[in-house]
matplotlib code that plots the C-alpha trace (Angstrom):
import matplotlib.pyplot as plt

x = [110.5, 108.1, 105.8, 106.6, 103.3, 103.0, 101.9, 99.4, 102.4, 104.1, 104.0, 101.4, 102.4, 104.0, 100.9, 98.4, 100.1, 100.4, 97.0, 95.8, 97.6, 96.4, 92.9, 93.5, 95.0, 92.0, 89.7, 91.5, 91.5, 87.8, 87.0, 89.5, 87.9, 84.4, 83.5, 85.1, 82.8, 79.9, 80.7, 80.9, 77.8, 76.0, 77.0, 76.0, 72.4, 72.6, 70.1, 67.4, 65.0, 64.8, 67.8, 67.3, 69.4, 69.1, 69.2, 70.1, 68.1, 64.5, 62.7, 62.9, 66.4, 68.9, 70.3, 66.8, 65.8, 68.9, 69.2, 65.9, 66.4, 69.5, 67.8, 65.3, 68.0, 69.9, 66.7, 66.4, 70.1, 69.9, 66.4, 65.2, 63.5, 65.7, 64.0, 64.8, 64.4, 64.6, 65.9, 67.1, 68.1, 71.5, 72.6, 72.9, 74.3, 71.1, 70.6, 74.0, 74.4, 71.4, 72.9, 76.2, 74.2, 72.5, 73.4, 76.5, 75.0, 74.1, 70.4, 70.7, 73.0, 73.6, 73.8, 77.3, 78.5, 81.2, 78.8, 78.3, 81.5, 84.0, 83.1, 80.9, 83.4, 86.4, 84.3, 81.9, 83.6, 79.8, 78.9, 78.4, 80.3, 83.6, 83.2, 86.7, 85.9, 82.0, 81.3, 82.8, 82.5, 80.7, 81.2, 80.4, 77.5, 77.7, 79.2, 77.8, 79.6, 79.7, 79.6, 80.7, 78.1, 77.8, 74.7, 73.1, 75.1, 77.9, 81.1, 83.6, 81.9, 84.9, 87.5, 90.1, 88.2, 87.2, 90.8, 91.6, 88.9, 89.4, 93.0, 92.3, 89.7, 90.5, 87.4, 85.1, 83.1, 81.4, 80.7, 78.3, 78.4, 75.8, 77.7, 81.0, 83.0, 80.5, 81.1, 80.3, 82.4, 85.3, 85.0, 84.5, 88.0, 89.6, 88.4, 89.7, 93.2, 93.7, 93.1, 95.2, 92.4, 90.2, 86.6, 84.2, 82.5, 78.6, 77.1, 73.6, 71.3, 71.1, 71.2, 67.7, 68.6, 72.1, 70.3, 67.8, 70.4, 72.0, 68.9, 68.0, 71.4, 72.6, 75.5, 78.3, 79.2, 78.3, 79.2, 76.3, 75.2, 74.5, 71.1, 70.4, 71.6, 70.8, 67.1, 68.8, 71.4, 68.8, 66.8, 69.7, 69.3, 73.0, 76.0, 78.2, 81.7, 83.6, 82.5, 84.6, 84.9, 87.7, 85.8, 83.2, 79.5, 77.1, 74.5, 77.0, 79.2, 79.9, 81.2, 84.8, 86.4, 88.4, 91.4, 90.9, 90.8, 94.4, 94.3, 95.4, 94.9, 91.7, 88.8, 86.2, 82.8, 80.6, 79.5, 76.6, 78.0, 76.9, 78.7, 77.7, 78.0, 81.7, 82.1, 79.8, 81.2, 83.5, 81.7, 78.7, 80.2, 81.0, 77.8, 76.1, 79.1, 78.6, 74.9, 75.4, 77.8, 75.7, 72.9, 74.8, 75.9, 72.5, 71.8, 68.4, 70.1, 73.1, 70.8, 69.0, 72.0, 73.6, 70.0, 70.2, 73.9, 75.5, 78.5, 77.5, 80.5, 79.8, 83.1, 84.7, 85.0, 88.6, 88.2, 85.6, 88.1, 90.9, 88.5, 87.6, 90.9, 91.7, 89.1, 89.8, 93.3, 92.1, 89.5, 91.2, 94.4, 91.9, 89.5, 93.1, 94.4, 91.0, 91.3, 88.2, 88.2, 85.9, 82.8]
y = [37.4, 39.7, 37.3, 39.1, 39.5, 39.1, 42.2, 42.7, 42.5, 39.7, 36.1, 33.5, 30.7, 27.7, 25.4, 27.7, 28.6, 24.9, 24.2, 27.1, 25.7, 22.3, 23.7, 25.8, 22.8, 20.8, 23.4, 23.9, 20.1, 19.7, 22.7, 20.8, 17.2, 18.5, 18.9, 15.4, 14.0, 15.8, 14.1, 10.7, 11.4, 12.4, 9.0, 6.8, 8.2, 8.8, 8.9, 10.0, 10.7, 10.7, 10.8, 12.7, 12.0, 15.1, 13.8, 16.8, 15.4, 15.0, 11.6, 8.6, 8.7, 6.4, 8.0, 8.3, 4.9, 3.2, 5.6, 4.9, 1.2, 1.9, 4.1, 1.1, -0.9, 1.8, 2.6, -1.1, -0.4, 2.7, 2.2, 5.3, 6.3, 7.5, 9.7, 10.6, 14.7, 15.5, 18.9, 19.0, 22.1, 23.6, 20.0, 19.4, 22.6, 23.5, 20.4, 20.0, 23.5, 22.9, 20.2, 22.5, 24.9, 22.2, 21.4, 19.3, 16.6, 13.9, 13.9, 15.6, 14.0, 14.6, 12.2, 13.0, 12.2, 13.1, 16.2, 17.6, 17.1, 17.2, 18.4, 21.6, 22.7, 22.5, 24.4, 26.7, 29.6, 30.9, 27.6, 28.4, 25.7, 23.9, 20.2, 19.5, 22.1, 22.1, 18.7, 15.2, 12.0, 9.0, 6.7, 5.6, 3.6, 2.3, 2.8, 4.0, 2.9, 4.4, 3.0, 4.3, 3.8, 4.4, 5.0, 2.2, 2.1, 3.4, 1.7, 0.5, -1.9, -2.3, -0.1, -1.0, -0.2, 3.2, 4.3, 3.1, 4.9, 8.2, 8.3, 7.8, 10.8, 13.1, 15.0, 12.8, 11.4, 13.5, 12.7, 14.0, 16.0, 17.5, 20.7, 22.0, 21.1, 18.6, 15.3, 13.7, 16.2, 15.4, 11.8, 12.2, 14.0, 11.4, 8.7, 10.8, 11.7, 8.1, 6.5, 9.7, 10.7, 13.3, 13.6, 16.3, 17.6, 18.4, 19.7, 18.9, 20.2, 17.3, 13.4, 13.1, 15.2, 13.4, 10.2, 11.4, 12.3, 9.4, 7.1, 9.4, 9.2, 12.3, 11.7, 9.2, 8.7, 9.1, 8.3, 7.2, 5.6, 1.7, 2.1, 4.4, 2.9, -0.4, -0.9, 1.2, -1.7, -4.5, -3.0, -2.2, 1.5, 2.0, -0.1, -0.8, -0.1, 0.0, -0.2, 2.6, 1.1, -0.9, -4.1, -6.0, -6.3, -8.8, -7.1, -6.7, -9.7, -9.6, -5.9, -5.3, -2.5, 0.1, -1.2, -4.9, -3.3, -1.9, 1.0, -0.6, 1.5, 3.4, 4.0, 6.4, 6.5, 8.3, 7.2, 7.9, 8.1, 10.0, 13.2, 14.8, 18.7, 19.6, 19.2, 16.5, 14.2, 11.3, 8.8, 9.9, 9.7, 6.0, 5.1, 6.0, 4.6, 1.5, 1.4, 2.3, -0.4, -3.0, -2.2, -2.5, -5.7, -7.0, -9.5, -7.9, -4.6, -5.9, -7.7, -4.4, -2.0, -4.7, -4.8, -1.2, -1.5, -0.5, -1.9, -2.2, -0.5, 0.3, 1.8, 3.7, 7.5, 7.1, 5.1, 7.3, 10.4, 8.8, 8.1, 11.8, 12.8, 10.7, 12.0, 15.6, 15.3, 13.2, 15.5, 18.8, 17.9, 17.2, 20.5, 22.3, 20.9, 21.9, 25.4, 25.5, 28.4, 29.0, 30.7]
z = [-64.4, -67.0, -69.4, -72.9, -74.5, -78.4, -80.2, -83.2, -85.6, -84.0, -86.0, -84.5, -82.6, -84.7, -83.8, -84.8, -87.8, -89.0, -88.1, -90.2, -92.9, -92.6, -92.4, -95.7, -97.5, -96.8, -98.0, -101.4, -101.7, -101.3, -103.5, -106.6, -105.7, -105.4, -109.5, -109.9, -106.9, -108.7, -111.7, -110.4, -108.4, -111.5, -113.5, -110.7, -110.9, -115.0, -116.4, -114.3, -117.1, -121.3, -123.5, -126.6, -129.7, -132.2, -135.6, -137.8, -141.1, -141.9, -140.7, -142.8, -144.0, -143.6, -140.6, -139.3, -139.8, -137.9, -135.3, -134.0, -134.2, -132.1, -129.9, -128.6, -127.4, -125.7, -123.4, -122.8, -121.7, -120.0, -118.2, -119.5, -122.7, -125.8, -128.1, -131.4, -132.5, -136.3, -136.4, -140.0, -141.9, -143.2, -144.2, -140.4, -139.1, -137.4, -135.3, -134.7, -133.3, -131.1, -129.2, -128.9, -126.7, -124.7, -120.9, -121.1, -118.9, -121.1, -122.0, -125.1, -127.8, -131.5, -134.2, -136.1, -139.2, -141.8, -143.2, -139.3, -137.5, -140.7, -143.6, -142.9, -140.3, -143.1, -145.7, -143.7, -141.7, -140.3, -138.9, -135.4, -134.0, -133.8, -133.5, -131.8, -129.0, -128.8, -128.9, -127.1, -129.4, -127.6, -130.2, -134.3, -134.7, -137.9, -141.6, -144.7, -147.8, -150.7, -154.6, -157.8, -160.3, -163.8, -166.0, -168.0, -171.3, -170.1, -171.9, -169.2, -167.1, -164.5, -163.0, -165.3, -168.2, -167.0, -166.1, -169.7, -171.5, -169.2, -169.7, -173.6, -173.7, -170.6, -169.4, -171.6, -168.5, -166.4, -162.7, -160.6, -157.0, -154.7, -154.4, -154.4, -151.2, -150.1, -149.4, -152.8, -154.4, -152.0, -152.8, -156.4, -156.3, -154.5, -156.8, -159.8, -158.0, -157.2, -160.5, -162.1, -164.5, -165.5, -165.2, -165.7, -162.3, -162.5, -159.5, -158.8, -156.1, -153.8, -154.3, -155.8, -159.1, -159.1, -159.4, -162.0, -164.1, -163.9, -164.4, -167.1, -169.1, -168.9, -166.2, -166.7, -162.9, -159.6, -156.1, -153.9, -150.7, -151.2, -149.9, -152.6, -155.5, -154.6, -156.2, -159.6, -159.6, -159.1, -162.1, -164.4, -164.4, -163.0, -163.3, -159.9, -160.6, -157.4, -153.8, -152.0, -148.7, -147.2, -147.5, -149.8, -148.8, -148.6, -150.4, -153.3, -153.3, -156.6, -157.0, -155.9, -153.7, -155.5, -153.3, -154.8, -158.5, -158.0, -155.8, -152.5, -149.3, -151.0, -148.6, -148.4, -147.0, -144.3, -141.2, -138.3, -134.4, -131.6, -129.7, -126.5, -125.7, -124.3, -120.8, -120.4, -117.5, -118.7, -116.7, -118.4, -121.8, -121.1, -120.0, -123.0, -125.3, -123.6, -124.3, -127.8, -128.1, -126.8, -128.8, -132.1, -131.1, -130.5, -133.3, -134.3, -134.7, -136.2, -139.1, -139.4, -140.2, -142.6, -144.5, -144.8, -146.6, -143.7, -141.4, -137.7, -135.4, -131.9, -131.3, -128.0, -127.7, -128.5, -131.4, -132.8, -132.0, -134.0, -136.8, -136.7, -136.6, -139.9, -141.7, -140.7, -142.1, -145.6, -146.3, -145.4, -147.7, -150.5, -149.9, -150.0, -153.1, -154.5, -153.4, -151.8, -149.4, -146.3, -146.6]

ax = plt.figure().add_subplot(projection="3d")
ax.plot(x, y, z, "-o")
ax.set_aspect("equal")
plt.show()
């Protein structure tokens, strides 16, 4: 019998074809799993050197001070130094943008606030970064409560009196802000619409001039951080009207929240958290978040945060992400109602 010889155009033997297919499938599987394994490997050895937290504000402020306190304990948890690098400018945009451009390896992080990852992206079309696409949340470190204050000698001394007086004379009472579209402006507008009154909005170039105007008596009302207001309240140069957060604070137990004063559900404030560049391996994000949460939970750190008139949080990446989504929805609605356009 003549043996048939397979030509070049003939199909390969069944065994050979199956073997080749298995080899190809194995190669493709290895390629798809490789990045995952690389991320796990990186997380197992992370950190292998110093971690830097970029605080996009000048040194000496509340954000800088508390981040340094937390960074010390994070370093102890991670076994590597955690360095705080101040890169201020453009309301926090410059420092935040520098982290967006950093390698997504967990070694460069951003201190994040409502201004840098919520309000600025909603009001500045030329910001240069989109926090929802370019950054990954690690967790919220602390809450920075806000206080509605009045000048010394202001007639109304509480929310009920202020609402009654403002309704009797619409536009009579002035309330300061640090620029149209800024957080202070948005919170003041939130307060006004919640109370159902009309205030005269007066813009100032920063917190300093606004405080001077309040103490000097040229401004009736202002929304300020509690740490900023505390010495003026203690000296009688500012009159506390209402806390704007969800809970009372130990440092101002006698001051009710706006929710307690008849407006349930009202809550407004700012916060300090951490973000990493998008693409940072999830195990690294988890490692950093755990280290931050453990640091915030240390009694000495908790005490320091409370002494700075803030509330310790130490949340997970998922919880911080939900908080950010809620903030964007809340302030985005107010910005739309005010007719503030992206510039």
